[in-house]
N, CA, C and O atoms as a GROMACS GRO file, in nm:
protein
  420
    1MET      N    1   6.605   5.264   0.910
    1MET     CA    2   6.742   5.298   0.937
    1MET      C    3   6.824   5.275   0.809
    1MET      O    4   6.809   5.174   0.741
    2ILE      N    5   6.908   5.371   0.778
    2ILE     CA    6   6.993   5.363   0.660
    2ILE      C    7   7.138   5.362   0.707
    2ILE      O    8   7.179   5.446   0.786
    3VAL      N    9   7.215   5.266   0.657
    3VAL     CA   10   7.357   5.256   0.693
    3VAL      C   11   7.440   5.282   0.567
    3VAL      O   12   7.424   5.213   0.466
    4VAL      N   13   7.527   5.381   0.575
    4VAL     CA   14   7.619   5.413   0.466
    4VAL      C   15   7.759   5.419   0.526
    4VAL      O   16   7.793   5.511   0.599
    5GLY      N   17   7.838   5.318   0.493
    5GLY     CA   18   7.972   5.313   0.550
    5GLY      C   19   7.964   5.301   0.701
    5GLY      O   20   7.903   5.208   0.754
    6HIS      N   21   8.026   5.395   0.770
    6HIS     CA   22   8.026   5.395   0.917
    6HIS      C   23   7.913   5.480   0.975
    6HIS      O   24   7.900   5.492   1.096
    7TYR      N   25   7.833   5.540   0.888
    7TYR     CA   26   7.727   5.630   0.932
    7TYR      C   27   7.593   5.559   0.934
    7TYR      O   28   7.559   5.484   0.842
    8ILE      N   29   7.518   5.583   1.040
    8ILE     CA   30   7.383   5.528   1.052
    8ILE      C   31   7.286   5.645   1.060
    8ILE      O   32   7.299   5.734   1.145
    9PHE      N   33   7.189   5.643   0.971
    9PHE     CA   34   7.089   5.748   0.966
    9PHE      C   35   6.955   5.688   1.006
    9PHE      O   36   6.897   5.611   0.929
   10ASP      N   37   6.907   5.721   1.124
   10ASP     CA   38   6.780   5.669   1.175
   10ASP      C   39   6.671   5.773   1.150
   10ASP      O   40   6.638   5.853   1.237
   11TYR      N   41   6.616   5.770   1.027
   11TYR     CA   42   6.518   5.871   0.988
   11TYR      C   43   6.387   5.860   1.065
   11TYR      O   44   6.316   5.959   1.080
   12LEU      N   45   6.353   5.741   1.114
   12LEU     CA   46   6.228   5.726   1.188
   12LEU      C   47   6.230   5.797   1.323
   12LEU      O   48   6.125   5.830   1.377
   13SER      N   49   6.347   5.821   1.377
   13SER     CA   50   6.355   5.885   1.508
   13SER      C   51   6.314   6.033   1.503
   13SER      O   52   6.267   6.086   1.604
   14PHE      N   53   6.331   6.099   1.388
   14PHE     CA   54   6.293   6.241   1.383
   14PHE      C   55   6.170   6.268   1.296
   14PHE      O   56   6.124   6.382   1.290
   15MET      N   57   6.116   6.167   1.230
   15MET     CA   58   5.999   6.188   1.145
   15MET      C   59   5.877   6.241   1.220
   15MET      O   60   5.811   6.332   1.168
   16PRO      N   61   5.843   6.189   1.339
   16PRO     CA   62   5.728   6.246   1.408
   16PRO      C   63   5.743   6.396   1.433
   16PRO      O   64   5.645   6.470   1.423
   17ARG      N   65   5.863   6.442   1.464
   17ARG     CA   66   5.886   6.584   1.488
   17ARG      C   67   5.867   6.663   1.359
   17ARG      O   68   5.806   6.770   1.360
   18VAL      N   69   5.918   6.612   1.249
   18VAL     CA   70   5.906   6.680   1.119
   18VAL      C   71   5.759   6.688   1.078
   18VAL      O   72   5.713   6.792   1.032
   19ILE      N   73   5.687   6.577   1.093
   19ILE     CA   74   5.545   6.577   1.057
   19ILE      C   75   5.468   6.674   1.145
   19ILE      O   76   5.382   6.747   1.097
   20ASP      N   77   5.500   6.677   1.274
   20ASP     CA   78   5.434   6.769   1.366
   20ASP      C   79   5.460   6.915   1.326
   20ASP      O   80   5.368   6.997   1.328
   21GLU      N   81   5.584   6.946   1.290
   21GLU     CA   82   5.618   7.083   1.247
   21GLU      C   83   5.543   7.120   1.119
   21GLU      O   84   5.490   7.231   1.108
   22CYS      N   85   5.539   7.030   1.025
   22CYS     CA   86   5.469   7.057   0.898
   22CYS      C   87   5.319   7.070   0.921
   22CYS      O   88   5.254   7.156   0.861
   23PHE      N   89   5.263   6.985   1.007
   23PHE     CA   90   5.121   6.992   1.039
   23PHE      C   91   5.089   7.125   1.105
   23PHE      O   92   4.987   7.187   1.074
   24GLN      N   93   5.174   7.169   1.195
   24GLN     CA   94   5.153   7.298   1.261
   24GLN      C   95   5.160   7.412   1.159
   24GLN      O   96   5.084   7.508   1.169
   25ARG      N   97   5.251   7.402   1.063
   25ARG     CA   98   5.262   7.503   0.958
   25ARG      C   99   5.134   7.509   0.875
   25ARG      O  100   5.089   7.618   0.838
   26ILE      N  101   5.076   7.394   0.846
   26ILE     CA  102   4.948   7.390   0.772
   26ILE      C  103   4.840   7.458   0.854
   26ILE      O  104   4.763   7.538   0.800
   27LEU      N  105   4.833   7.427   0.983
   27LEU     CA  106   4.731   7.488   1.069
   27LEU      C  107   4.750   7.640   1.080
   27LEU      O  108   4.653   7.715   1.077
   28ASP      N  109   4.875   7.684   1.094
   28ASP     CA  110   4.903   7.827   1.103
   28ASP      C  111   4.866   7.900   0.974
   28ASP      O  112   4.810   8.009   0.976
   29THR      N  113   4.899   7.838   0.861
   29THR     CA  114   4.866   7.898   0.732
   29THR      C  115   4.715   7.906   0.714
   29THR      O  116   4.662   8.007   0.669
   30ALA      N  117   4.647   7.798   0.748
   30ALA     CA  118   4.501   7.797   0.738
   30ALA      C  119   4.438   7.904   0.827
   30ALA      O  120   4.342   7.970   0.787
   31ALA      N  121   4.492   7.922   0.946
   31ALA     CA  122   4.439   8.023   1.038
   31ALA      C  123   4.456   8.164   0.983
   31ALA      O  124   4.378   8.253   1.016
   32ALA      N  125   4.557   8.185   0.900
   32ALA     CA  126   4.582   8.317   0.842
   32ALA      C  127   4.493   8.347   0.721
   32ALA      O  128   4.483   8.462   0.678
   33ILE      N  129   4.428   8.245   0.667
   33ILE     CA  130   4.340   8.264   0.551
   33ILE      C  131   4.206   8.318   0.599
   33ILE      O  132   4.143   8.258   0.686
   34GLN      N  133   4.163   8.431   0.545
   34GLN     CA  134   4.041   8.497   0.589
   34GLN      C  135   3.914   8.437   0.529
   34GLN      O  136   3.812   8.426   0.598
   35ASP      N  137   3.919   8.398   0.404
   35ASP     CA  138   3.802   8.345   0.335
   35ASP      C  139   3.773   8.202   0.384
   35ASP      O  140   3.859   8.115   0.372
   36PRO      N  141   3.653   8.177   0.439
   36PRO     CA  142   3.625   8.044   0.495
   36PRO      C  143   3.625   7.932   0.390
   36PRO      O  144   3.659   7.818   0.421
   37PHE      N  145   3.587   7.965   0.268
   37PHE     CA  146   3.585   7.863   0.162
   37PHE      C  147   3.727   7.828   0.119
   37PHE      O  148   3.759   7.711   0.097
   38GLU      N  149   3.812   7.929   0.107
   38GLU     CA  150   3.952   7.904   0.073
   38GLU      C  151   4.021   7.827   0.186
   38GLU      O  152   4.099   7.736   0.162
   39GLN      N  153   3.990   7.866   0.308
   39GLN     CA  154   4.047   7.799   0.424
   39GLN      C  155   4.005   7.652   0.427
   39GLN      O  156   4.086   7.563   0.454
   40SER      N  157   3.880   7.628   0.398
   40SER     CA  158   3.827   7.492   0.395
   40SER      C  159   3.897   7.406   0.290
   40SER      O  160   3.938   7.294   0.318
   41LEU      N  161   3.910   7.460   0.169
   41LEU     CA  162   3.978   7.385   0.062
   41LEU      C  163   4.126   7.365   0.093
   41LEU      O  164   4.183   7.260   0.061
   42PHE      N  165   4.188   7.464   0.155
   42PHE     CA  166   4.329   7.452   0.191
   42PHE      C  167   4.351   7.331   0.283
   42PHE      O  168   4.442   7.251   0.261
   43ILE      N  169   4.267   7.320   0.385
   43ILE     CA  170   4.278   7.207   0.478
   43ILE      C  171   4.250   7.076   0.407
   43ILE      O  172   4.321   6.977   0.427
   44MET      N  173   4.147   7.075   0.323
   44MET     CA  174   4.109   6.952   0.255
   44MET      C  175   4.217   6.902   0.160
   44MET      O  176   4.229   6.781   0.138
   45VAL      N  177   4.296   6.993   0.104
   45VAL     CA  178   4.402   6.954   0.012
   45VAL      C  179   4.531   6.917   0.085
   45VAL      O  180   4.595   6.818   0.051
   46HIS      N  181   4.570   6.996   0.183
   46HIS     CA  182   4.703   6.980   0.242
   46HIS      C  183   4.715   6.873   0.350
   46HIS      O  184   4.821   6.811   0.362
   47VAL      N  185   4.612   6.848   0.428
   47VAL     CA  186   4.623   6.747   0.534
   47VAL      C  187   4.648   6.607   0.476
   47VAL      O  188   4.739   6.538   0.522
   48PRO      N  189   4.570   6.562   0.376
   48PRO     CA  190   4.600   6.428   0.324
   48PRO      C  191   4.733   6.421   0.251
   48PRO      O  192   4.795   6.315   0.246
   49TYR      N  193   4.778   6.531   0.194
   49TYR     CA  194   4.906   6.531   0.124
   49TYR      C  195   5.022   6.509   0.222
   49TYR      O  196   5.119   6.442   0.188
   50LEU      N  197   5.011   6.565   0.341
   50LEU     CA  198   5.115   6.549   0.443
   50LEU      C  199   5.114   6.408   0.503
   50LEU      O  200   5.219   6.356   0.542
   51GLN      N  201   4.995   6.345   0.511
   51GLN     CA  202   4.980   6.213   0.574
   51GLN      C  203   5.027   6.216   0.720
   51GLN      O  204   5.113   6.136   0.758
   52PRO      N  205   4.972   6.305   0.803
   52PRO     CA  206   5.019   6.313   0.941
   52PRO      C  207   4.972   6.197   1.030
   52PRO      O  208   5.028   6.173   1.137
   53PHE      N  209   4.870   6.127   0.985
   53PHE     CA  210   4.816   6.017   1.066
   53PHE      C  211   4.838   5.884   0.995
   53PHE      O  212   4.851   5.880   0.873
   54GLU      N  213   4.843   5.778   1.072
   54GLU     CA  214   4.865   5.646   1.014
   54GLU      C  215   4.750   5.606   0.923
   54GLU      O  216   4.771   5.537   0.823
   55ASP      N  217   4.629   5.648   0.956
   55ASP     CA  218   4.510   5.615   0.878
   55ASP      C  219   4.411   5.730   0.889
   55ASP      O  220   4.424   5.815   0.978
   56MET      N  221   4.315   5.733   0.801
   56MET     CA  222   4.203   5.828   0.805
   56MET      C  223   4.242   5.972   0.773
   56MET      O  224   4.173   6.064   0.818
   57ASN      N  225   4.348   5.996   0.699
   57ASN     CA  226   4.391   6.132   0.666
   57ASN      C  227   4.285   6.208   0.585
   57ASN      O  228   4.260   6.326   0.609
   58LYS      N  229   4.224   6.140   0.489
   58LYS     CA  230   4.122   6.207   0.406
   58LYS      C  231   3.998   6.240   0.489
   58LYS      O  232   3.938   6.347   0.472
   59ARG      N  233   3.958   6.149   0.577
   59ARG     CA  234   3.842   6.175   0.662
   59ARG      C  235   3.868   6.292   0.757
   59ARG      O  236   3.783   6.378   0.778
   60VAL      N  237   3.988   6.293   0.814
   60VAL     CA  238   4.025   6.403   0.903
   60VAL      C  239   4.026   6.535   0.826
   60VAL      O  240   3.983   6.638   0.879
   61SER      N  241   4.075   6.533   0.702
   61SER     CA  242   4.080   6.656   0.624
   61SER      C  243   3.939   6.707   0.592
   61SER      O  244   3.916   6.827   0.590
   62ARG      N  245   3.844   6.614   0.566
   62ARG     CA  246   3.706   6.657   0.538
   62ARG      C  247   3.643   6.717   0.664
   62ARG      O  248   3.569   6.815   0.655
   63LEU      N  249   3.670   6.658   0.779
   63LEU     CA  250   3.619   6.715   0.904
   63LEU      C  251   3.682   6.851   0.931
   63LEU      O  252   3.613   6.946   0.968
   64GLY      N  253   3.813   6.859   0.913
   64GLY     CA  254   3.884   6.986   0.934
   64GLY      C  255   3.837   7.094   0.838
   64GLY      O  256   3.831   7.211   0.874
   65ALA      N  257   3.803   7.054   0.717
   65ALA     CA  258   3.756   7.150   0.617
   65ALA      C  259   3.625   7.214   0.660
   65ALA      O  260   3.596   7.328   0.622
   66ASN      N  261   3.546   7.144   0.737
   66ASN     CA  262   3.416   7.197   0.779
   66ASN      C  263   3.424   7.289   0.900
   66ASN      O  264   3.330   7.363   0.927
   67ILE      N  265   3.534   7.287   0.971
   67ILE     CA  266   3.544   7.369   1.093
   67ILE      C  267   3.525   7.517   1.063
   67ILE      O  268   3.446   7.584   1.129
   68SER      N  269   3.599   7.569   0.964
   68SER     CA  270   3.588   7.713   0.934
   68SER      C  271   3.449   7.749   0.882
   68SER      O  272   3.401   7.860   0.905
   69LEU      N  273   3.384   7.657   0.813
   69LEU     CA  274   3.249   7.684   0.762
   69LEU      C  275   3.148   7.686   0.876
   69LEU      O  276   3.064   7.776   0.883
   70ILE      N  277   3.155   7.589   0.963
   70ILE     CA  278   3.061   7.580   1.075
   70ILE      C  279   3.079   7.697   1.172
   70ILE      O  280   2.981   7.750   1.224
   71LEU      N  281   3.204   7.737   1.197
   71LEU     CA  282   3.230   7.851   1.286
   71LEU      C  283   3.166   7.980   1.234
   71LEU      O  284   3.137   8.070   1.313
   72ARG      N  285   3.146   7.989   1.104
   72ARG     CA  286   3.087   8.109   1.044
   72ARG      C  287   2.940   8.086   1.004
   72ARG      O  288   2.885   8.160   0.923
   73ASN      N  289   2.880   7.984   1.063
   73ASN     CA  290   2.739   7.949   1.037
   73ASN      C  291   2.710   7.924   0.890
   73ASN      O  292   2.603   7.958   0.840
   74LEU      N  293   2.806   7.865   0.820
   74LEU     CA  294   2.788   7.826   0.680
   74LEU      C  295   2.762   7.676   0.676
   74LEU      O  296   2.799   7.603   0.768
   75CYS      N  297   2.700   7.632   0.570
   75CYS     CA  298   2.672   7.489   0.555
   75CYS      C  299   2.803   7.412   0.538
   75CYS      O  300   2.890   7.453   0.461
   76PRO      N  301   2.818   7.302   0.610
   76PRO     CA  302   2.938   7.221   0.594
   76PRO      C  303   2.941   7.153   0.458
   76PRO      O  304   2.838   7.136   0.393
   77LEU      N  305   3.060   7.114   0.417
   77LEU     CA  306   3.075   7.040   0.292
   77LEU      C  307   3.006   6.905   0.303
   77LEU      O  308   3.015   6.839   0.407
   78SER      N  309   2.940   6.867   0.198
   78SER     CA  310   2.876   6.735   0.194
   78SER      C  311   2.895   6.679   0.054
   78SER      O  312   2.880   6.750  -0.045
   79PHE      N  313   2.927   6.553   0.048
   79PHE     CA  314   2.950   6.489  -0.080
   79PHE      C  315   2.849   6.378  -0.106
   79PHE      O  316   2.874   6.287  -0.185
   80VAL      N  317   2.734   6.386  -0.039
   80VAL     CA  318   2.631   6.283  -0.049
   80VAL      C  319   2.578   6.271  -0.192
   80VAL      O  320   2.560   6.160  -0.242
   81ASP      N  321   2.553   6.384  -0.258
   81ASP     CA  322   2.495   6.382  -0.392
   81ASP      C  323   2.598   6.376  -0.504
   81ASP      O  324   2.563   6.381  -0.622
   82VAL      N  325   2.726   6.366  -0.469
   82VAL     CA  326   2.832   6.361  -0.569
   82VAL      C  327   2.860   6.215  -0.603
   82VAL      O  328   2.882   6.134  -0.513
   83PRO      N  329   2.860   6.181  -0.732
   83PRO     CA  330   2.893   6.043  -0.768
   83PRO      C  331   3.033   6.007  -0.717
   83PRO      O  332   3.125   6.088  -0.723
   84GLU      N  333   3.046   5.884  -0.666
   84GLU     CA  334   3.173   5.843  -0.606
   84GLU      C  335   3.290   5.855  -0.703
   84GLU      O  336   3.400   5.893  -0.664
   85SER      N  337   3.267   5.822  -0.830
   85SER     CA  338   3.376   5.830  -0.928
   85SER      C  339   3.423   5.974  -0.947
   85SER      O  340   3.543   6.000  -0.954
   86GLY      N  341   3.329   6.067  -0.955
   86GLY     CA  342   3.365   6.208  -0.970
   86GLY      C  343   3.438   6.261  -0.849
   86GLY      O  344   3.535   6.336  -0.862
   87TYR      N  345   3.391   6.222  -0.730
   87TYR     CA  346   3.455   6.266  -0.606
   87TYR      C  347   3.598   6.213  -0.600
   87TYR      O  348   3.691   6.287  -0.567
   88SER      N  349   3.616   6.085  -0.631
   88SER     CA  350   3.749   6.023  -0.624
   88SER      C  351   3.845   6.087  -0.724
   88SER      O  352   3.962   6.111  -0.692
   89GLU      N  353   3.796   6.115  -0.844
   89GLU     CA  354   3.881   6.179  -0.946
   89GLU      C  355   3.926   6.317  -0.901
   89GLU      O  356   4.043   6.352  -0.917
   90ARG      N  357   3.834   6.397  -0.846
   90ARG     CA  358   3.868   6.533  -0.802
   90ARG      C  359   3.968   6.529  -0.688
   90ARG      O  360   4.064   6.605  -0.686
   91LYS      N  361   3.945   6.438  -0.592
   91LYS     CA  362   4.037   6.428  -0.478
   91LYS      C  363   4.176   6.386  -0.525
   91LYS      O  364   4.276   6.438  -0.476
   92ALA      N  365   4.181   6.294  -0.619
   92ALA     CA  366   4.310   6.250  -0.671
   92ALA      C  367   4.380   6.364  -0.744
   92ALA      O  368   4.501   6.383  -0.729
   93SER      N  369   4.305   6.441  -0.822
   93SER     CA  370   4.362   6.555  -0.895
   93SER      C  371   4.412   6.661  -0.798
   93SER      O  372   4.521   6.715  -0.816
   94MET      N  373   4.333   6.690  -0.697
   94MET     CA  374   4.373   6.791  -0.600
   94MET      C  375   4.494   6.744  -0.521
   94MET      O  376   4.584   6.824  -0.493
   95GLY      N  377   4.498   6.616  -0.485
   95GLY     CA  378   4.608   6.564  -0.406
   95GLY      C  379   4.738   6.558  -0.484
   95GLY      O  380   4.845   6.586  -0.429
   96SER      N  381   4.730   6.520  -0.612
   96SER     CA  382   4.854   6.506  -0.690
   96SER      C  383   4.910   6.640  -0.735
   96SER      O  384   5.031   6.655  -0.747
   97THR      N  385   4.822   6.737  -0.761
   97THR     CA  386   4.869   6.867  -0.808
   97THR      C  387   4.876   6.970  -0.696
   97THR      O  388   4.942   7.073  -0.710
   98ARG      N  389   4.809   6.943  -0.584
   98ARG     CA  390   4.797   7.035  -0.470
   98ARG      C  391   4.732   7.166  -0.514
   98ARG      O  392   4.762   7.272  -0.458
   99GLU      N  393   4.644   7.158  -0.613
   99GLU     CA  394   4.574   7.278  -0.661
   99GLU      C  395   4.424   7.259  -0.639
   99GLU      O  396   4.365   7.164  -0.689
  100ALA      N  397   4.364   7.349  -0.565
  100ALA     CA  398   4.223   7.340  -0.533
  100ALA      C  399   4.132   7.369  -0.653
  100ALA      O  400   4.012   7.344  -0.647
  101ARG      N  401   4.188   7.422  -0.762
  101ARG     CA  402   4.104   7.456  -0.877
  101ARG      C  403   4.037   7.333  -0.937
  101ARG      O  404   3.937   7.346  -1.008
  102TRP      N  405   4.091   7.213  -0.908
  102TRP     CA  406   4.032   7.090  -0.961
  102TRP      C  407   3.904   7.054  -0.886
  102TRP      O  408   3.827   6.970  -0.934
  103ALA      N  409   3.879   7.114  -0.773
  103ALA     CA  410   3.762   7.078  -0.693
  103ALA      C  411   3.631   7.111  -0.763
  103ALA      O  412   3.533   7.038  -0.747
  104GLY      N  413   3.628   7.218  -0.838
  104GLY     CA  414   3.504   7.263  -0.899
  104GLY      C  415   3.479   7.212  -1.039
  104GLY      O  416   3.380   7.250  -1.100
  105ARG      N  417   3.565   7.129  -1.091
  105ARG     CA  418   3.546   7.083  -1.230
  105ARG      C  419   3.473   6.954  -1.238
  105ARG      O  420   3.450   6.903  -1.347
   0.00000   0.00000   0.00000
């Protein structure tokens, strides 16, 4: 809650609605993307950036990223053979810039 003079701004009261609207916009945009790989990367980048959940945003984004691949009988994303340092650096780069081009470097 923020108090300025006689005005009280209770930002927590409308934040769940705003997050829900933004999350729905991400889902709608992802649904409009035809390429399953682009759709997968879109979800993986945008869900953790929004932080719609109190915890596990990155895990949810990795699961969500696999939905479009599995629906089209493609292999799901797996990071088992990726060194943890490389994976963390790419995720941080993608999250801070919101550009999926960092995923392949």
